[in-house]
N, C-alpha and C positions, 0 to 999 in steps of 0.2 A: 536407595542409596544411603539415606540418613542425613541428619543435620550435621553441620560442621561450623566451627569458628573460622571466619575468614578475616584477613587483614586487608583493609581498603585504604588506598592512598587518596589524599585530598585531590579532588578533581579527576579521579580515575576509577578504574575498575578494580575488582579484587586482585590481589597479588597472586599470580599463578603458582602452582606447585605445592600448595598447602592443603589440598582437599583431604587427603588421608590423615595428615598430621592434625588438621583442624578437627576431625572427628575424634581423635584421641584427646586433644586438649579439651573439647567439650565434654567428653565422657569422664575426664579426670578433673573437671573444674573445681569440685569440692576439695579434693586432696591438694590440688595446686594452690587453692586459696589458703588452706591450712599451712602449707609450706611457706607461703608468702607472709602469713601472720607470724609464724615462728621466726622467720628471718627478719621481721620488722620492715618489710617493704610493701609497697602498694600491690594489692592482688590484681591479677590480670582482668578480672571482671570490671575493675574501675576504668579500664580503657575501652569499654563498650561504648558504642556510639550513642546509646540511649540510657546509659547508667544514671543519668541525672533525672530521668523521669520517675515520678513517684506514682505507683499504681494505687488506685483507690482500694480501701479495705474490702470492698465487695467484689473485687475483680475475680471473675470465675474462670479465667484462663482462655477465654475466647480468642483464638488467633486472629480472626478477622478484625475484632475490635482493637487488638494490640497493633496490628498492621496499620489501621486507620490512625491510631494515636501517633505512631512513629512517622507516618506521612505528614502529619500536621506539625510535628515537633522538628526542631532544628538539631541535626546531629552534632555532637561534640567532636573535635579533632584534638589530637595530642602530639606532643613532641616525642619522636621515637626514642630519644635518649632516656626519657623518664621510664619507658617500658623496658628498655635494655637493662636498667638497674634491677628491676624486678625479676626479669628472666634469668639474669646471671645469678642472682641470689637463690632462686628456685633450683637452677641447675646445680649449684654448689650443694644445696641440701640433698638433691637426688644422688649426687656422687657420694655423699656421706652414707648412702645406703638406707635412707628412710624408706621402708618397704612399700608403702602405698603408691608412691609415684616414682619409684626408681626402676621400673621396668625399662628394658631396652627400647621398647616402642615409645614410651613416654619421653625418655631422654632424647630420642630421635626427633620427636615432635617439637620439643623445646628448642633443640638445635636448629631445626628448620625455621621456627618462628624467630629465633635470634638472628639468623641470616637475613630474613626478610626485613626485620627491623633495622639491621645494620645497613642494608641497601637503601631503605627509606631515609635513614639519617645521612648517609653519604650524598643522597640527592637533595637533602634539605626539604623533604616533603613530610607534612604531618600525616597522621594515620588515625584510624580507629579500628576496633574489632567489631565484628557483627556476626550474627548467626544466620547462616544460609541454609534453608531447608534442603 
């Protein structure tokens, strides 16, 4: 199936309906980060539950070690309004036709993420992004 970015609400499970879109967002994370930088907004990676963790220089990519580190660390939670600013700016850049992340599939994934963030904001619930295998 492949890994995907998922949006988790504080105190709850992943938000449903984002699996395929989450795969697209994960696949395009570099281009989306570039778009965020050009737009002067916070990249989506910054809303990752464990973005605050600093990996040691000798980290060899062992997924079991990383999972253990995450289990021991406290996840960060974010206000969805902050992420909505980033998603809106990235969407605007995509509509301007910047080729790397302006595919219909990527625009659809960003729209789905935006709807999920808007729902979280309407409910007053914090969120974070996570990678689900």
